[in-house]
C-alpha positions as CSV (number, residue, x, y, z in Angstrom):
1,M,94.5,51.5,0.3
2,E,91.4,51.4,-1.9
3,S,90.1,48.5,-4.0
4,T,86.8,47.4,-5.5
5,G,84.7,44.3,-4.5
6,S,81.2,43.0,-4.7
7,S,80.2,45.0,-1.7
8,G,81.5,48.3,-3.1
9,R,84.7,50.0,-2.2
10,L,87.0,48.4,0.4
11,W,89.2,50.3,2.8
12,E,92.3,48.9,4.4
13,L,93.3,50.1,7.8
14,Q,96.3,52.3,7.7
15,F,98.8,52.1,10.6
16,E,101.6,54.4,11.7
17,R,104.4,52.1,12.8
18,S,106.2,54.4,15.2
19,S,103.5,56.6,16.7
20,G,101.4,53.7,17.7
21,R,98.3,55.7,16.9
22,G,96.7,55.9,13.4
23,G,93.5,57.2,12.0
24,A,91.7,54.3,10.5
25,F,88.7,55.7,8.7
26,A,89.9,58.9,7.1
27,A,88.4,58.0,3.7
28,V,84.9,57.0,4.7
29,S,83.5,60.5,4.2
30,V,83.5,60.0,0.4
31,S,79.9,60.6,-0.6
32,A,79.8,57.7,-3.1
33,V,80.5,55.1,-0.5
34,S,77.5,53.4,1.1
35,S,79.6,51.0,3.2
36,A,83.2,50.3,4.0
37,E,85.0,47.1,4.5
38,L,88.0,47.1,6.9
39,R,91.0,44.9,6.4
40,V,94.0,44.4,8.6
41,P,97.3,44.2,6.6
42,G,98.6,40.7,6.4
43,S,101.8,41.6,8.3
44,L,99.9,42.2,11.5
45,A,98.1,39.5,13.4
46,A,96.1,41.7,15.6
47,A,95.5,45.3,16.6
48,V,94.3,47.1,19.7
49,V,91.1,49.1,18.8
50,K,89.6,51.6,21.2
51,W,85.9,52.1,20.5
52,P,83.6,54.7,21.9
53,V,81.1,53.1,24.3
54,E,78.2,54.3,22.2
55,L,79.4,52.3,19.2
56,A,80.0,49.2,21.4
57,Q,76.4,49.4,22.6
58,D,74.9,50.1,19.2
59,D,73.4,46.8,18.2
60,S,71.9,48.2,14.9
61,W,75.1,47.4,12.9
62,R,76.9,44.8,15.0
63,M,74.6,41.9,14.6
64,E,74.3,42.3,10.8
65,S,77.8,43.3,9.6
66,G,79.8,40.2,10.5
67,F,82.7,42.5,11.3
68,L,83.4,40.9,14.7
69,N,82.7,37.5,16.0
70,S,80.5,37.2,19.0
71,A,83.3,36.8,21.5
72,I,85.0,40.1,20.4
73,A,81.6,41.8,20.2
74,E,81.2,41.0,23.9
75,E,84.6,42.4,24.7
76,M,83.8,45.6,22.9
77,Q,81.6,46.5,25.9
78,G,84.9,47.3,27.7
79,L,85.9,50.1,25.2
80,S,89.0,48.2,24.0
81,F,90.2,44.8,23.1
82,I,93.0,43.0,21.3
83,G,92.1,40.3,18.9
84,H,91.9,39.3,15.3
85,I,90.1,41.9,13.2
86,Q,88.5,40.1,10.2
87,A,87.2,41.6,7.0
88,G,83.6,42.8,7.4
89,I,81.2,45.6,6.5
90,I,80.2,48.5,8.7
91,P,77.5,50.8,7.3
92,K,78.8,54.2,6.3
93,P,76.4,56.2,8.6
94,V,77.9,54.3,11.6
95,L,81.4,55.2,10.6
96,S,80.5,58.8,9.8
97,K,79.1,59.1,13.3
98,Y,82.0,57.5,15.2
99,E,85.1,57.7,12.9
100,N,86.8,60.5,15.0
101,Q,86.3,58.5,18.2
102,I,87.9,55.2,17.0
103,T,91.6,54.7,17.6
104,I,93.8,51.9,16.3
105,F,96.8,50.9,18.3
106,A,98.8,48.6,16.0
107,D,101.7,48.5,18.4
108,Y,104.5,46.5,17.0
109,L,103.3,42.9,16.7
110,E,106.2,42.2,14.4
111,E,108.9,39.6,15.2
112,F,112.1,40.8,16.8
113,P,114.5,42.2,14.2
114,D,117.7,40.4,13.1
115,T,120.2,42.3,15.2
116,D,123.3,41.9,17.3
117,E,121.9,44.1,20.0
118,L,121.3,42.9,23.5
119,V,117.8,42.6,24.9
120,W,117.3,43.3,28.6
121,I,114.4,41.6,30.4
122,L,114.0,42.3,34.2
123,G,117.7,42.4,34.9
124,K,118.8,39.6,32.5
125,Q,120.4,40.1,29.2
126,H,119.8,38.0,26.0
127,L,121.7,38.2,22.8
128,L,118.9,38.3,20.3
129,K,120.8,36.7,17.4
130,T,121.7,33.5,19.2
131,E,119.3,33.3,22.2
132,K,116.0,34.2,20.7
133,S,114.2,31.0,21.9
134,K,115.6,31.6,25.4
135,L,114.5,35.2,25.3
136,L,110.9,34.2,24.3
137,S,110.9,31.6,27.0
138,D,111.9,34.1,29.6
139,I,109.1,36.5,28.6
140,S,106.4,33.8,28.4
141,A,107.4,32.7,32.0
142,R,106.1,36.0,33.4
143,L,102.6,35.8,34.8
144,W,100.3,37.6,32.4
145,F,97.1,39.1,33.9
146,T,94.5,40.5,31.5
147,Y,90.9,41.7,31.5
148,R,88.5,39.0,32.6
149,R,84.8,38.6,32.4
150,K,82.1,36.5,34.2
151,F,83.6,36.7,37.6
152,S,81.4,37.4,40.7
153,P,80.2,41.1,40.8
154,I,82.6,43.3,42.7
155,G,81.0,44.3,45.9
156,G,78.1,42.0,45.2
157,T,76.3,44.4,42.8
158,G,79.2,45.9,40.9
159,P,80.8,45.0,37.5
160,S,81.5,41.4,36.6
161,S,84.2,42.3,34.1
162,D,87.1,44.8,34.3
163,A,87.3,45.3,30.5
164,G,87.9,48.9,29.7
165,W,89.0,50.1,33.1
166,G,91.1,47.5,34.9
167,C,94.3,47.5,32.7
168,M,96.4,49.4,35.2
169,L,95.2,47.1,38.0
170,R,96.2,44.1,35.9
171,C,99.6,45.6,35.3
172,G,100.1,46.2,39.0
173,Q,99.2,42.5,39.5
174,M,101.8,41.5,37.0
175,M,104.5,43.5,38.8
176,L,103.6,42.2,42.2
177,A,103.4,38.6,40.8
178,Q,107.0,39.0,39.5
179,A,108.1,40.1,43.0
180,L,106.5,37.0,44.5
181,I,108.1,34.7,41.9
182,C,111.5,36.2,42.8
183,R,110.7,35.8,46.5
184,H,109.7,32.1,46.4
185,L,111.2,30.7,43.2
186,G,114.0,33.1,42.2
187,R,114.5,35.2,39.1
188,D,116.0,32.2,37.2
189,W,113.0,30.0,37.6
190,N,111.3,29.3,34.3
191,W,107.8,28.2,33.4
192,E,107.2,25.3,30.9
193,R,103.8,24.6,29.4
194,Q,102.0,21.5,30.5
195,K,104.6,20.8,33.1
196,E,103.8,20.4,36.8
197,Q,104.8,23.5,38.6
198,P,106.1,24.0,42.2
199,K,103.4,24.3,44.9
200,E,104.7,27.9,45.6
201,Y,103.8,28.8,42.0
202,Q,100.3,27.6,42.3
203,R,99.9,29.5,45.6
204,I,101.2,32.7,44.0
205,L,98.7,32.3,41.1
206,Q,95.8,31.8,43.6
207,C,96.6,35.2,45.2
208,F,95.4,36.9,42.0
209,L,92.3,34.9,41.0
210,D,89.2,37.1,40.4
211,R,87.5,36.3,43.7
212,K,86.9,38.5,46.7
213,D,88.7,36.1,49.0
214,C,92.0,36.3,47.1
215,C,94.3,38.9,48.6
216,Y,95.3,40.6,45.3
217,S,92.2,40.0,43.2
218,I,90.6,42.6,41.0
219,H,87.9,42.8,43.7
220,Q,90.3,43.7,46.5
221,M,92.2,46.2,44.3
222,A,89.1,47.9,43.0
223,Q,87.6,48.2,46.5
224,M,90.8,49.3,48.1
225,G,91.0,52.0,45.4
226,V,87.9,53.6,46.9
227,G,90.1,54.6,49.8
228,E,92.3,56.3,47.2
229,G,89.4,58.3,45.8
230,K,88.8,56.0,42.9
231,S,85.3,54.7,42.3
232,I,84.9,51.0,41.4
233,G,85.2,50.8,37.6
234,E,87.3,54.0,37.4
235,W,90.7,53.9,35.7
236,F,93.8,54.0,37.9
237,G,97.1,55.7,37.4
238,P,100.5,54.2,38.3
239,N,100.7,55.9,41.7
240,T,97.2,54.9,42.7
241,V,97.8,51.2,42.0
242,A,101.1,51.4,43.9
243,Q,99.3,52.8,47.0
244,V,96.7,50.0,46.7
245,L,99.3,47.3,46.6
246,K,101.0,48.8,49.6
247,K,97.9,48.6,51.7
248,L,96.7,45.1,50.5
249,A,100.2,43.7,51.3
250,L,99.5,44.4,55.0
251,F,96.9,41.6,55.0
252,D,99.2,39.1,53.2
253,E,101.0,37.1,55.9
254,W,102.2,34.4,53.7
255,N,104.4,36.6,51.4
256,S,105.1,39.0,54.2
257,L,106.4,41.9,51.9
258,A,107.4,45.3,53.0
259,V,106.0,47.7,50.3
260,Y,107.6,51.1,50.0
261,V,106.2,53.7,47.7
262,S,108.4,56.7,47.3
263,M,107.2,60.3,47.7
264,D,108.2,63.4,45.7
265,N,110.6,61.4,43.5
266,T,112.7,60.6,46.6
267,V,113.7,57.2,48.0
268,V,114.8,57.4,51.7
269,I,117.3,54.7,52.7
270,E,116.7,55.3,56.5
271,D,112.9,54.8,56.1
272,I,113.2,51.6,54.1
273,K,115.6,50.0,56.6
274,K,113.3,51.0,59.4
275,M,110.4,49.3,57.7
276,C,112.3,46.2,56.6
277,H,114.2,45.4,59.8
278,T,112.0,43.1,61.9
279,L,113.0,41.5,65.1
280,P,112.8,37.7,65.5
281,L,110.1,36.4,67.8
282,S,112.7,35.3,70.3
283,A,113.8,38.9,70.7
284,E,110.5,40.3,72.1
285,T,112.3,42.0,74.9
286,A,114.4,44.0,72.5
287,A,111.3,45.6,71.0
288,E,111.4,48.3,73.6
289,S,115.1,49.2,73.0
290,P,116.0,52.4,71.2
291,P,116.8,52.6,67.5
292,E,120.5,53.0,68.2
293,S,120.6,49.4,69.5
294,L,119.3,48.2,66.2
295,N,122.0,50.0,64.3
296,A,124.6,48.5,66.6
297,S,123.2,45.0,66.1
298,T,123.4,45.2,62.3
299,Q,127.1,46.0,62.6
300,S,127.8,43.0,64.8
301,K,129.5,40.2,62.9
302,G,128.5,37.5,65.3
303,P,125.0,35.9,65.4
304,S,122.7,37.4,68.0
305,A,119.2,36.7,69.1
306,C,118.4,40.4,68.8
307,S,119.7,40.8,65.2
308,P,116.9,42.2,63.1
309,A,115.7,40.1,60.1
310,W,115.0,41.6,56.7
311,K,111.5,41.7,55.4
312,P,111.6,41.3,51.6
313,L,111.1,44.7,50.0
314,L,108.9,45.7,47.1
315,L,110.1,49.2,46.2
316,I,107.9,51.2,43.9
317,V,109.0,54.6,42.6
318,P,106.2,56.6,40.9
319,L,107.6,59.2,38.6
320,R,106.6,61.9,36.1
321,L,109.2,62.2,33.4
322,G,107.9,65.1,31.5
323,I,104.8,67.3,31.0
324,N,102.9,65.9,28.1
325,Q,105.5,63.5,26.8
326,I,108.6,61.8,28.2
327,N,111.7,64.1,28.4
328,P,114.5,62.5,26.3
329,V,117.0,63.3,29.0
330,Y,115.5,60.5,31.1
331,V,115.7,57.8,28.5
332,D,119.1,56.4,29.3
333,A,118.4,56.3,33.1
334,F,115.0,54.7,32.5
335,K,116.6,52.0,30.4
336,E,119.3,51.4,33.1
337,C,116.6,50.4,35.6
338,F,115.7,47.4,33.5
339,K,119.3,46.2,33.7
340,M,119.4,46.1,37.5
341,P,119.1,42.5,39.0
342,Q,116.4,43.9,41.3
343,S,114.2,45.1,38.4
344,L,110.5,44.4,38.3
345,G,110.0,46.6,35.3
346,A,107.6,49.6,35.1
347,L,103.9,50.4,35.0
348,G,102.8,53.0,32.4
349,G,101.7,53.2,28.9
350,K,99.4,55.7,27.2
351,P,96.4,57.6,28.5
352,N,93.8,55.0,29.7
353,N,95.9,52.2,28.1
354,A,98.3,50.7,30.7
355,Y,101.1,48.3,29.9
356,Y,103.6,46.3,32.0
357,F,107.0,47.1,30.7
358,I,109.6,44.3,31.3
359,G,112.6,45.3,29.2
360,F,114.0,47.0,26.1
361,L,115.7,46.5,22.8
362,G,117.5,49.6,21.6
363,D,115.0,52.5,22.1
364,E,112.0,50.2,22.0
365,L,110.3,49.1,25.3
366,I,109.1,45.5,25.5
367,F,105.8,45.1,27.3
368,L,103.0,42.7,28.3
369,D,99.6,44.0,27.3
370,P,96.5,43.3,29.5
371,H,94.0,44.4,26.8
372,T,92.7,40.9,26.1
373,T,89.4,39.9,27.6
374,Q,89.4,36.3,28.8
375,T,86.9,34.3,30.8
376,F,87.2,34.0,34.6
377,V,89.3,31.0,35.7
378,D,88.8,29.4,39.2
379,T,90.6,26.7,41.1
380,E,89.8,23.1,40.0
381,E,88.6,20.3,42.1
382,N,92.1,19.2,43.0
383,G,92.9,22.8,44.3
384,T,95.1,23.8,41.4
385,V,94.6,26.5,38.7
386,D,94.8,25.8,35.0
387,D,97.5,28.4,34.1
388,Q,97.4,28.3,30.3
389,T,95.7,31.7,30.0
390,F,98.1,33.3,32.6
391,H,101.1,33.2,30.2
392,C,101.4,35.2,27.0
393,L,102.7,32.8,24.3
394,Q,102.7,35.3,21.5
395,P,105.7,37.4,20.6
396,P,105.8,40.4,22.9
397,Q,104.8,43.9,21.8
398,R,107.2,46.8,21.6
399,M,106.8,50.6,21.5
400,N,109.3,53.4,21.1
401,I,110.2,54.8,24.5
402,L,109.4,58.4,23.4
403,N,105.8,57.4,22.9
404,L,105.5,56.5,26.6
405,D,103.2,58.7,28.7
406,P,105.4,60.5,31.3
407,S,103.5,59.1,34.3
408,V,105.2,55.8,35.2
409,A,106.1,53.7,38.2
410,L,109.3,51.7,38.5
411,G,109.4,48.5,40.5
412,F,112.3,46.7,42.3
413,F,112.5,43.7,44.6
414,C,115.1,43.2,47.3
415,K,114.8,39.9,49.0
416,E,117.7,40.5,51.3
417,E,119.3,43.6,52.8
418,K,122.4,43.0,50.6
419,D,120.1,43.3,47.5
420,F,118.9,46.7,48.7
421,D,122.4,47.9,49.4
422,S,123.5,46.7,46.0
423,W,120.6,48.5,44.4
424,C,121.5,51.7,46.2
425,S,125.1,51.4,44.8
426,L,123.7,50.9,41.3
427,V,121.5,54.0,41.6
428,Q,124.4,56.1,42.8
429,K,126.4,54.9,39.9
430,E,123.9,54.9,37.0
431,I,121.0,57.2,37.9
432,L,122.4,59.9,40.1
433,K,125.2,60.7,37.7
434,E,122.8,62.5,35.4
435,N,122.5,66.3,35.6
436,L,118.7,66.0,35.5
437,R,118.1,63.1,37.8
438,M,115.1,60.8,37.3
439,F,114.7,60.5,41.1
440,E,116.7,61.1,44.3
441,L,118.2,58.6,46.7
442,V,118.9,60.1,50.2
443,Q,120.3,58.5,53.4
444,K,118.3,60.4,56.0
445,H,114.6,61.2,56.3
446,P,114.1,64.9,55.1
447,S,113.6,67.1,58.1
448,H,110.7,69.0,56.5
449,W,108.7,65.8,55.9
450,P,106.3,64.4,58.5
451,P,107.8,61.6,60.6
452,F,108.0,58.2,58.8
453,V,105.7,55.6,60.4
454,P,106.0,52.1,58.9
455,P,102.5,51.0,57.6
456,A,100.7,48.6,59.9
457,K,97.7,46.4,59.5
458,P,94.6,48.1,60.9
459,E,93.3,46.7,64.2
460,V,90.3,44.6,62.9
461,T,88.9,41.3,63.9
462,T,88.3,40.1,60.3
463,T,90.6,38.8,57.5
464,G,91.9,41.3,55.0
465,A,89.4,40.0,52.4
466,E,86.4,40.6,54.6
467,F,87.8,43.9,55.9
468,I,87.7,45.6,52.5
469,D,84.5,43.9,51.4
470,S,82.9,46.9,52.9
471,T,84.1,50.2,51.6
472,E,82.8,52.0,54.7
473,Q,85.6,50.4,56.6
474,L,88.3,51.9,54.4
475,E,88.4,55.1,56.6
476,E,91.1,53.5,58.8
477,F,93.5,54.1,55.9
478,D,94.9,57.5,55.1
479,L,94.2,58.9,51.7
480,E,97.5,59.2,49.8
481,E,98.0,62.1,47.4
482,D,97.6,60.9,43.8
483,F,100.0,63.2,42.0
484,E,100.0,61.8,38.4
485,I,98.3,63.9,35.7
486,L,97.9,61.7,32.7
487,S,97.7,63.5,29.4
488,I,94.4,63.2,27.6
């Protein structure tokens, strides 16, 4: 939309509501324009803007134009940010140089529509018309991990901010954090602002602080990614972050999770039960017994010292649901996964823009967006963490499911064996009924696959944090095949 002001012509950003991607500067090539002022429509509070790094580093215009405040200008170093875009002037030569490299993602910052439809959030349903406040409370209770800056350099000399490259790692953190919430506090636990939280909550939060001694910190994930062929500062795909979480969990004795990442779109029941069945310490002598005795003990109704316990399961299913875009035949099955009580949502998004999907309304996916750069938060003197920046209090964002990049990873949590058995039944009923199946669920380990060996912590004399402080020591891990091919 064009108008006239004291500074010359003004240009309002134009957004495409459904595509999520709109050209912002199509009109700046008019020769009569010496500068352009950009405005965000009043109906939108913010927009995600992806800038080329050359523009972010070009100080010739940024300091004079007043287009961005200093905080956002700092965040621009990370290629993308979400924040309030205020009216301001950018010289025409700058826009002419970069206009084709700037992308606006005005992804659905509108309020929820007035509808009788159900909203599904991580296995729970909400009637939007009568339970909106309860819905928003449920969403804000999820731990929200975003870009951070001013943490200690990764590896001692690496980046001190993950802005621009760490979004998929942050989404992986959010999925894992939800699993830990379910493990220690339960799915029905809710977070309230300024209210004292359980000690387990604080301990979960501390697992993800941006310090090298925290088991799931950005430092640990980035350095473990080196073993997956990803340089520190390189963008991860959904499968890579799943493999990283699987390996880091081996060092996490407190949460004691079994992390299973499926291969070739196939979940093997036999392998998961082999990995999750653990013998009590009192049954050391049973460790040498053959697998058949384990199967027999699970069928015994009476208590037994040799009965295997169940290690809580984090199940991640990396998928590719199309070539360049999601195949519509998978839409219904994909949405069914958010209805399952075991749901941890999905990792995915758009090329180089990862989101954590937690539910859906109709054909729109609801997601938490990590593309906000916040300052590093550490523990306080009393040992607690100020958690105000770890929960998103804004209305959640939404996007049409058909705009999703086909590379995704579904997450599920099964605290007990009965939860896993129930999940298998739901998959048989809702997922495997389709002619073109989203993934396969099989009882036995495929004969043409290599033998399944449950992952084990490497034999080292240091803690997990110290172990992966040196990337040279990552050779003890096998390099997993990273099959996703994200469209560019």
